[in-house]
N, C-alpha and C positions, 0 to 999 in steps of 0.2 A: 504493498499500500504504500510505503515512502517512497519507493523509489516511480510508483506509477502519477503520483502527485508532484515530483520532482520535474519525469518525464514533461509534464503536461505544463507545466512551469516552460520548461526551456521550450514548450513546444510551441505556446502561443509567441515568446517573445523572438522567435525563430522568423515564423511568420512573418511577423512584424517588419524583421530584419531583409528579407525575403523579397517584400516588395519595395523596403526605402532602398536597400543597395541599387538592384539594375535599375530603376523607376523614376525614384525621387529626383534624379537628375533632370530627367524631363517636364517632370511636372515644374519645377526652377525655371530650367528653361521659356516653356512655357508662358511662364509669369516676368519672360522678358529679358530673364541672367544670360551673359554673355561664358563662355566658357572661363575664364577670369575671374569672375563674380563668382561663380559656383564652385573655382577652388577656392575660393575665399571662405565663402561662408562653410566649406563644410571644414576649412582649418581651422574656422575660429570655432564652428561646436566642437569639434573632437578635442578643440585645446583646453573643453572645460572641464576636462578629466582631471589634468593634474593638481588645481586647488582644490575639487571639490570630492575625487572619490577617496584621497587619503583622509583627509576630513572624516565622514562618514565611516569609514573601516575602522579608525583609529578608537570612533564611536563603540563599534562594534565588536571589536576586540577586547574594548575596556570592561564591556557587561555581557559578554558571550551571546546577545543576540542574532539571530536574521530575519526572523521571517515580519517583528515591528516594521522597524528598517524598509526593507521589502516591499511590506504592504504601503507605507507613506509616500515611497518614490512614485512608485506606481500609479498612485491615483495624483500626483504633480502634475508625473509627465504625461500623462493623458490629458491632462486640464491644457498646459500649454499646446500641445500639439494641435488642439482644437481651433487656437486662436490663428495657426497658419490660414483658415480661410478669409479670414479679416487682412492679410500681409501677402501688398503689391509692392515689387522694388525693389532694388541692394536689402536700402536701412532697416525697413519693417520684416521684412525675410531674414534678415541677418540676428535681429532683437527676438526674434521668434523661436528662432534656430538654438539659441545661445542658451533660452531659458528653459528650452524641450533635453539639453544635451545635460544640464545640471541634473535636472531629474533623473534622466536614464540611464546614464553613464554609470555609475554606481551599482546599477543592480544586476549585471550578469559576474562582477567578480566578487558580492557576494554569493551569488546564489551559488558561483564554483565550490567556494569555501564550503557552504554547508551541503554539497552532494558530496565531497571529499572527506567528509566529518566522516559520513554513512558510508561513503568506500572503504574507508580506511580501519573503519572500525565492522568488515568484514558483513554488512546489511545490501549492497547491490554493489555491481558493476559502473563504475563512471562513465565508458564508455557507450556502457550498451542505454545507461541513462540519456547520456549528453547524445547519440544520435538520433533520438526523436526530434530535438532543435533540429539536426541537418533534413530531415525527414521533412518537417512543415514547411524548412526554406528550400524545398525542389518544389514540392507541392504547391509553392505560395509566387517563386521567379516560374515555373512553367504553366501554372496554370493563368498567372497572372500575362506573361506574353499574350497567352492566347484571349486573355478576356480583355486585354487593351487593344487588340488589334481592330482598329479602325471607330474607334471612340475617342471621348477625349482626355483629355492627361488630366481634369479633375476627380477623375472615379478612383483615378492614385492617392489623392487625398482619403475620398471615404473605405475604401478598405483597412488602408493605415489605422485612420480611428478605428474603426471597427474593432482592428488587431491590438490597440492598447487597451480598449474596454475589459477584452478580453485577458489581458494581462491583468488588469485590477481584480480580477475575480479568480482568477488562477492563483493568485499572493496569497488570497486570504486562505485558500484553503492548501498552502504550504506546511508541512510539518515543526511546530514549535519547540525545535531544541534546542537545548541551552548548552554551548558550547564551552572548551575551557576559557574561561575571562582571565585576562594579562593583568600578572599578580603587579606590576607597577601602574600604579593609579595616575602619575604625574603625565599631564596631557602631553601627546606626540610621543613619548617613549616607546613606543612599539615600531613608530615608523622612523628614530636614532638605531633603533638597533636593530631594522632592516639595511637602512641604508650603511651600516659600517660592515659589513659583510662583502667584502672585494668578489670575491668569485659571482656571487647575486650579482655585482654589476655588471661584471664583464658579461654574464648571461641574459642581462636585460640588453645589451647592447647587440648582443650576436641576435636577440629575437628581434630585434629594434628594427637591424637592417633588413632582414629576411622579412615580417611581416607589412612593413613599410613600402616594401618593395610593390606590394599588390596595389597602391595609391593609383597611377593611372590608370586601372582596369574596376576600380572601385567608382573613380570618379568620373570614368570617360567610356568605360568600355561601351556601354551601352550608346552614347551619343555615335559615337565612330563607328558601331558597325551599322548601327541605320543610318549612319553616312554614304558607307560604302556598301548598301544594297539587301541587307540580310532585314529580316522583316521581324517587325516585335516577336513571333511567335517564333521563329528560329533563336533571335536573341535571350529569348527567357527559355529554349531548351539548354542551352548553350552554359547558361548560367544552371539550370538545374543539374547536367552534368558532372560537373566540377562539384558538387554538393554530392552527388551520388559517390562519388568516389572517396568522397572525405565517410562519406557514411558506413563502407564498405572498412575503408580501414578503423574506425569506432569501433566497429563488430567486435572485432582481435585485438582491440586496443591495447587492453592490458599485459595479454600474452606478448604480444610485441614489445612494449615497453620493456618485460622482463628479461627475453630475448638480444635487441639491440642495445636496450637504456636511452636513456630520456636524450642527454645532451648527442648521442651518436644518432638518436633520430630528427634533432633538430639541425645536426650539418647534414644530413639527407634530405631537408628540405631544404636547405641552401643553396644544394646541387640541382635539385629541380629546380625552383626558383632560376637560376640563372637558364636552363635550357627553357623555360617555359617562356618568359620573358624575353630571352632572343628571339623564339620561332614565333612569337605574337607580334614582336616588333617589324618583323621579314617580311610577314603574309597577313590577308587577309581572306584567304581561302578558307570556304567550309572546311574542305576534309582536313587540313592541316589543323582549324581552330577547334574542329573535334576532337583529336588526338591531343592535343596541347590542354585541353580545356580539361582532361581525364590527369593531368598534372596537379591539379588543385588538391587533392588528395593529399599531395607531398606538401606544397607551396604553403598553404594553411592546416590540413590535417595534424598532419607529421607535427608542423611545428608547435603546434599548438598543445596535441596529448602529451609532446615532451616536457614542455612550456609546466602545463599543471602537473605532471608527475614529478618533474624539478623542485617546485616548488613546495607540494607534498612533503618530501621526502628529505629535504634538506631544511626546511623552515620550520620551526616549532609550533605546535599548532595556536598557543596562543600569541603568535600574529600572523596567522594565517589568513584572516583576510586584510591584514596590515601589506602584507607580503601579494595578493596576487592582486589590490588597488595601485600599488607603490607600481608592481608591472604593468598592470593596464594603462597607470594613466603614462607612463615612459613610452610606452610602446604605441600605443591607441591613441594617446593626447600630444605629447610632445613629440614623438616622429610621424606620427599620422598628419599632425595640424601644419608643423613646418611643410612636410614635403605637397601636401594639399596648397601650400598657400600659391608655389612655384609651380603647381602640376597644371595650374588653367593655363598659365605662361607657355609650358611646356609643350600641350598640345595643341595648343593655337596654333604652334609657332612648327612644332614638328609634325603634327599627326602621330601618325601610328609609331615612329621612330621615339617617342616619350618615352617607349616602352623598353628601347636598349640600354641607358644608365640603369634602369631597376633590374635588369639584368645584373649588373656589374654589383648593386646592391645583395642583393639576396647571393649572390656568390661570399663576396668579403665575409657574410654573417654565418655562412656555411661556415670558413675558415675556421673563425673565431667560435665555433660553438665546438667545434671537432678539436680543439685545442684545450676546453674546459675539460676537459677528463682529468686531465693530466693538475688542475686545481683540484 
């Protein structure tokens, strides 16, 4: 029952992400925003993780609570998102984006620590629970592409809003676990403990480079594929196909980590990223893209799975939420925001060739991850 409730929460969160990642740039474009505008807005939105996530996580670690903050954050995130309907132009959309990500960003790190709490206790298999998020992402991306073909981009807004309401309901149904609270009640003490771990900081650099290499894909993949002639239905399938490969990895995730090791799994993700982004940068042909999208199971899935297990194995339970949130704030906060700020200009000037620097980033992250095992 615990695994079912957590799987449901992952499911509704990734349903929202499965519509937002592929199609939200199209909604912003329909409101008159340029590629440079979209890159800046996405970058600043992701930057909200940096000040917010560690503060929320520090509270969660000091109190040992997870469900209460998840309910409150889900409610306010939905309320913030609803105001997008009134936003037109760069500044209003930027303001609403910042408000939304303040409440949305901490959800995933808190959920990950709650799931890993039960996983390390032997009550569930993390990969088997997490894959339900990937499955709903597939349904959202594939079904969304089919549903949106020939329809107004405003439908994207309504689908995401409905998904956000489902996140609120699912948060209320989460198990009310009391995790080990941090013994040090000094404010920000858990954050300082995490930041003193130099190996953990190198781990952030490695995973940051690999995950941030996805920024052109996330911000402009749909826009670019539509520009070169692929339909929304085909684009939705390309997004879904990548996550299918991710699901297959998560199905045997724990066994793979035990056999390969968390750091080596991250290193393999970097190698896969080098191949994937180089290929995506030199061709727009559908047969090649169908092959390259399979590598998403490695470039994102292996990197994420390796990261979650690395944190669970290395960091104490009393700083688990802080460790997850520092990781999320650094990688998908600072890393993604800085990359997103320049991604709009890169895509506007280079088109598909903007993927090539991403290949270099992923490869460098893989090299650093390979060295982590020695540390």
